[in-house]
C-alpha positions as CSV (number, residue, x, y, z in Angstrom):
1,M,179.1,72.2,80.3
2,D,182.8,72.9,80.8
3,V,183.7,76.2,79.2
4,G,186.4,77.2,81.6
5,E,189.2,76.9,79.1
6,E,187.2,78.8,76.5
7,V,186.6,81.6,78.9
8,S,190.3,81.7,80.0
9,A,191.4,81.8,76.3
10,V,189.1,84.6,75.3
11,W,189.5,86.6,78.5
12,P,193.0,86.1,80.0
13,Y,192.2,89.1,82.1
14,P,188.9,90.4,83.4
15,R,187.4,93.1,81.3
16,P,188.1,96.5,82.9
17,D,184.5,97.5,83.2
18,S,182.5,95.7,85.9
19,P,179.3,94.5,84.1
20,P,176.0,95.9,85.4
21,L,174.0,93.8,87.8
22,L,172.2,91.2,85.7
23,S,168.6,90.3,85.8
24,P,167.5,86.6,85.8
25,E,166.5,87.0,82.2
26,Q,170.1,88.0,81.2
27,A,172.1,85.5,83.3
28,E,172.6,81.8,82.7
29,Q,172.1,81.1,86.4
30,T,170.2,82.8,89.2
31,L,170.9,82.3,92.9
32,D,168.0,83.1,95.3
33,V,169.3,84.1,98.7
34,W,167.0,84.0,101.8
35,L,168.3,86.3,104.5
36,L,167.4,85.7,108.1
37,P,167.4,88.5,110.7
38,K,170.9,88.9,112.3
39,F,172.6,87.2,109.3
40,S,176.3,87.7,108.8
41,M,177.1,90.4,106.3
42,L,180.6,88.9,105.8
43,T,179.0,85.6,104.8
44,L,176.7,87.3,102.3
45,F,179.4,89.3,100.6
46,C,181.9,86.4,100.4
47,M,179.2,84.4,98.7
48,L,178.2,87.0,96.1
49,E,181.6,88.5,95.2
50,P,182.9,85.4,93.3
51,L,179.7,85.4,91.2
52,R,180.2,89.1,90.4
53,V,183.8,88.7,89.4
54,A,183.0,85.6,87.2
55,N,180.7,87.9,85.2
56,R,183.7,90.1,84.4
57,F,185.3,87.4,82.3
58,G,183.1,88.1,79.2
59,R,179.9,86.2,79.9
60,E,176.6,87.0,81.7
61,L,176.8,84.0,84.0
62,F,175.2,84.8,87.3
63,A,172.4,86.9,88.7
64,W,171.1,86.9,92.3
65,R,167.9,87.8,94.1
66,L,167.8,88.6,97.8
67,R,164.7,87.4,99.6
68,S,163.1,87.8,103.1
69,V,160.0,86.3,104.5
70,D,157.9,89.5,104.1
71,G,159.8,91.1,101.2
72,E,161.1,93.9,103.5
73,G,164.7,94.7,104.3
74,V,166.6,92.5,106.8
75,V,168.9,93.8,109.5
76,A,172.3,92.0,109.6
77,S,174.2,91.2,112.8
78,N,176.2,94.3,112.4
79,G,173.1,96.5,112.4
80,V,173.1,97.3,108.7
81,C,169.7,96.9,106.9
82,I,169.9,95.2,103.5
83,E,167.0,95.7,101.0
84,V,165.7,92.6,99.3
85,D,164.1,91.8,95.9
86,G,161.1,89.8,97.0
87,R,159.5,87.4,99.3
88,L,160.7,83.8,100.1
89,A,157.3,82.4,99.2
90,D,157.7,83.7,95.6
91,A,160.8,81.7,94.9
92,P,160.3,79.4,91.9
93,D,159.8,75.7,92.3
94,D,163.2,75.0,90.6
95,A,165.0,77.7,92.5
96,H,168.7,77.5,93.5
97,L,168.1,78.8,97.0
98,M,170.8,79.6,99.6
99,V,169.8,80.3,103.2
100,V,172.0,82.7,105.1
101,S,171.6,83.0,108.9
102,S,173.7,83.4,112.0
103,Y,172.4,84.3,115.5
104,E,169.0,82.9,116.6
105,A,168.7,81.1,113.3
106,E,165.1,80.0,113.8
107,A,163.6,82.7,115.9
108,T,161.5,84.0,113.0
109,V,161.1,80.9,110.9
110,M,157.5,79.7,110.5
111,A,156.0,76.4,109.3
112,Q,155.1,78.0,105.9
113,D,158.8,79.0,105.4
114,R,159.9,75.4,105.9
115,A,157.2,74.4,103.5
116,V,158.8,76.6,100.8
117,L,162.1,74.6,101.3
118,R,160.2,71.3,101.0
119,R,158.4,72.5,97.8
120,I,161.7,73.4,96.2
121,A,163.3,70.1,97.2
122,A,160.3,68.2,95.9
123,H,160.7,69.8,92.5
124,G,164.3,68.9,92.3
125,G,165.6,72.4,93.2
126,W,169.0,73.2,94.7
127,L,169.2,74.1,98.4
128,G,172.1,75.5,100.4
129,G,172.8,76.9,103.8
130,L,175.6,78.8,105.5
131,D,176.6,79.3,109.1
132,T,173.6,78.2,111.2
133,A,171.3,77.7,108.2
134,P,171.7,73.9,108.2
135,F,169.5,73.9,111.3
136,I,166.7,75.4,109.2
137,L,167.2,73.0,106.4
138,A,167.4,70.0,108.7
139,R,164.2,71.0,110.5
140,A,162.5,71.3,107.1
141,G,163.5,67.7,106.4
142,V,165.5,68.4,103.3
143,L,169.0,67.2,104.4
144,E,168.4,63.5,104.7
145,G,171.0,61.6,102.7
146,H,173.3,64.6,102.4
147,R,176.5,65.4,104.3
148,V,176.2,68.6,106.3
149,A,179.0,71.2,107.0
150,M,178.5,74.1,109.4
151,H,180.4,76.5,111.7
152,W,182.3,74.5,114.3
153,E,180.5,76.2,117.1
154,S,177.2,74.7,116.0
155,V,178.3,71.1,115.7
156,P,177.4,70.0,119.2
157,A,173.9,71.3,119.1
158,F,173.3,70.0,115.6
159,R,174.7,66.5,116.4
160,R,172.4,66.3,119.5
161,E,169.2,67.2,117.6
162,F,169.9,65.4,114.3
163,P,172.0,62.3,115.2
164,A,171.0,60.6,112.0
165,L,172.5,63.2,109.7
166,R,176.2,63.0,108.8
167,I,178.3,66.0,109.8
168,S,181.2,66.9,107.7
169,R,184.4,68.2,109.2
170,R,185.2,70.1,106.1
171,R,184.6,73.8,105.5
172,F,181.8,73.1,103.1
173,S,180.0,70.1,101.6
174,S,178.6,69.9,98.1
175,D,176.7,67.5,96.0
176,A,174.3,67.8,93.0
177,T,171.4,69.3,95.0
178,R,172.7,70.5,98.4
179,Q,175.5,72.7,99.6
180,T,176.2,73.6,103.2
181,G,179.1,75.4,104.8
182,A,180.6,77.2,107.8
183,G,179.8,80.7,106.8
184,G,182.2,83.6,106.8
185,T,184.9,83.4,104.2
186,T,183.9,79.8,103.4
187,G,181.3,81.4,101.0
188,I,184.2,82.3,98.7
189,D,185.3,78.7,98.4
190,M,181.7,77.4,98.1
191,M,181.0,79.6,95.1
192,L,184.4,78.9,93.5
193,D,183.5,75.3,93.8
194,R,180.2,75.9,92.1
195,I,181.9,77.9,89.3
196,A,184.4,75.1,88.8
197,R,181.7,72.5,88.6
198,D,179.6,74.4,86.1
199,Y,182.2,76.2,84.0
200,G,185.5,74.6,84.6
201,P,188.5,75.0,87.0
202,A,190.2,77.6,84.8
203,L,187.5,80.1,85.4
204,A,187.4,79.3,89.1
205,D,191.1,79.8,89.3
206,A,190.9,83.1,87.5
207,V,188.2,84.4,89.8
208,S,190.3,83.3,92.8
209,R,193.3,85.3,91.6
210,Q,191.1,88.4,91.1
211,L,189.9,88.0,94.7
212,V,193.5,87.5,95.9
213,H,192.3,84.3,97.6
214,D,194.0,80.9,98.0
215,R,191.3,78.5,96.8
216,H,190.3,75.5,98.9
217,D,188.1,72.9,97.2
218,A,185.6,70.7,98.9
219,S,188.1,68.0,99.6
220,S,190.2,70.2,101.9
221,G,189.6,71.7,105.2
222,A,191.3,73.4,108.2
223,D,190.4,70.5,110.4
224,G,192.2,67.9,108.3
225,G,189.4,66.2,106.4
226,E,186.8,63.5,107.1
227,G,186.8,59.9,107.8
228,E,186.1,57.5,104.9
229,D,182.4,57.5,105.7
230,G,182.2,61.3,105.7
231,D,181.2,61.5,109.3
232,A,182.7,64.0,111.7
233,I,185.3,62.6,114.1
234,G,185.3,64.9,117.2
235,E,184.6,68.6,116.8
236,V,186.1,71.1,114.4
237,T,188.4,73.6,116.2
238,P,189.6,77.0,115.1
239,S,192.7,77.1,113.0
240,H,194.2,80.0,114.9
241,Y,195.1,77.5,117.7
242,A,198.2,76.8,115.5
243,N,199.7,80.1,116.6
244,L,199.6,79.3,120.3
245,P,202.2,77.6,122.4
246,R,202.1,73.9,122.2
247,S,201.1,73.3,125.8
248,V,198.2,75.8,125.5
249,V,197.0,74.0,122.3
250,K,197.2,70.7,124.1
251,S,195.3,72.1,127.1
252,L,192.6,73.5,124.9
253,A,192.2,70.2,123.1
254,V,191.9,68.4,126.4
255,M,189.3,70.9,127.6
256,E,187.3,70.6,124.3
257,A,187.3,66.8,124.5
258,N,186.0,66.9,128.1
259,L,183.2,69.5,128.1
260,A,180.6,67.0,129.3
261,K,182.7,65.8,132.3
262,A,184.9,68.6,133.6
263,L,188.4,67.6,134.5
264,P,190.3,69.1,137.4
265,I,192.8,71.7,136.3
266,P,195.8,69.8,137.7
267,E,194.8,66.8,135.5
268,I,194.6,69.1,132.4
269,C,198.1,70.4,133.3
270,R,199.4,66.8,133.6
271,L,198.0,65.8,130.2
272,A,199.4,69.0,128.6
273,G,202.8,68.3,130.1
274,Q,203.0,71.7,131.8
275,S,203.0,73.0,135.4
276,Q,199.9,74.7,136.6
277,R,201.8,77.9,137.4
278,Q,203.4,78.1,134.0
279,L,200.1,77.2,132.2
280,S,198.3,79.9,134.1
281,R,200.9,82.4,133.1
282,L,200.5,81.4,129.4
283,F,196.7,81.5,129.5
284,L,196.8,85.0,131.1
285,A,199.2,86.2,128.5
286,H,197.2,84.9,125.5
287,F,193.6,85.1,126.8
288,G,193.6,87.3,129.8
289,E,192.0,84.4,131.7
290,T,193.3,81.5,133.9
291,P,192.8,78.0,132.6
292,K,189.9,77.5,135.0
293,Q,188.2,80.6,133.8
294,C,188.7,79.6,130.1
295,Y,187.5,76.1,130.7
296,L,184.4,77.4,132.4
297,G,183.7,79.8,129.6
298,M,184.0,77.0,127.0
299,R,181.5,74.9,128.8
300,L,179.1,77.8,129.3
301,D,179.4,78.8,125.6
302,R,178.6,75.2,124.5
303,A,175.6,75.2,126.9
304,Q,174.4,78.5,125.3
305,R,174.6,77.0,121.8
306,L,172.6,74.0,122.9
307,L,169.9,76.1,124.5
308,S,169.7,78.6,121.5
309,A,169.9,76.1,118.7
310,S,168.3,72.9,119.9
311,H,165.4,71.7,122.0
312,A,167.6,70.9,125.0
313,T,166.2,71.8,128.4
314,V,168.2,73.9,130.9
315,T,168.9,70.7,132.9
316,E,170.0,68.8,129.9
317,A,172.3,71.6,128.8
318,A,173.8,71.9,132.2
319,L,174.5,68.1,132.6
320,A,175.8,67.9,129.0
321,N,178.5,70.4,129.9
322,G,179.7,69.1,133.2
323,F,177.5,71.1,135.6
324,S,176.0,68.9,138.3
325,H,174.5,71.7,140.3
326,L,171.9,73.8,138.5
327,A,172.2,76.7,140.9
328,H,175.9,77.1,140.1
329,F,175.2,76.7,136.4
330,S,172.6,79.4,136.4
331,R,174.8,81.9,138.4
332,A,177.7,81.3,136.1
333,Y,175.5,81.5,133.0
334,R,173.9,84.8,134.0
335,A,177.3,86.3,134.8
336,R,178.6,85.4,131.3
337,F,175.5,86.1,129.2
338,G,173.5,88.6,131.2
339,E,170.4,86.4,131.3
340,A,169.2,83.2,132.9
341,P,169.6,80.0,130.8
342,R,165.8,79.6,130.7
343,E,165.5,82.9,128.9
344,T,167.9,81.7,126.2
345,A,165.9,78.4,125.9
346,A,162.7,80.4,125.5
347,R,164.1,82.0,122.3
348,G,165.2,78.7,120.9
349,P,163.7,76.8,118.0
350,G,160.5,76.2,119.8
């Protein structure tokens, strides 16, 4: 049903009063949101605000219900506790359920929670996931046949554990029954995309203007799009690299492309077209680290993501990131994260 033009014609500006929070009985659509401990507050707010603003254009369109495993409040990554409306197990069979997680995505997820996701999928429900939530959906077996978008930091671990699933390089990926995305401000574009699909682009554009947000649809992305088959080509990199000197950007690209087999710093300098002395000066000015320290940190960060979000062993994580000596890897890992790699692995998905 495309009523975007009708809404825009009747309500060229949002009504001055923000409508009260709607109940599922009042709204045309209800979004259930499963919050995991240490979820991102930014991700949650960016997802809900477009729905709230859409309701200001004269119709009771959206309601939402926050859920947790036990129906109790959930503490976000910033330490703020958010009260919820009910338990995950009580979500209806035909639910539109979005999973929101961040750090330690599966530390509290049990088999019965994944069964809820499979139940909703089996009844034709709609499932989505933001930030690290695609790991939860994939382990429940509900992403087969769907492209998957996620935060760029999670791509290596996800690709290793689920090689058969297609990883999108876009900020988010949507189809009729699944929607996944990178988290953070991507939630705004995901919900604007949903509004455009269900109620027309005019309403989505109006909501975007109210949020003072430049809208990005599912066909665009900071990384430059996908291949024709929708598979990821390489890894997604942060868009703020564009503000760095060209030789620094080239160096970072070389480092990211060679995490599994570490290159000598002089070779990185040669490929970047910069002297080692000048490159060190630039890295210290922008990052407070030498190229060698930055490269080591990138490799350790990737190892940490593998250990926390996949079933990789400590040895596998070390070798996958260019560490041939486990003792050196363990010392460097503890210095960066304050714990041994085996401790991180112990908190992994299990």
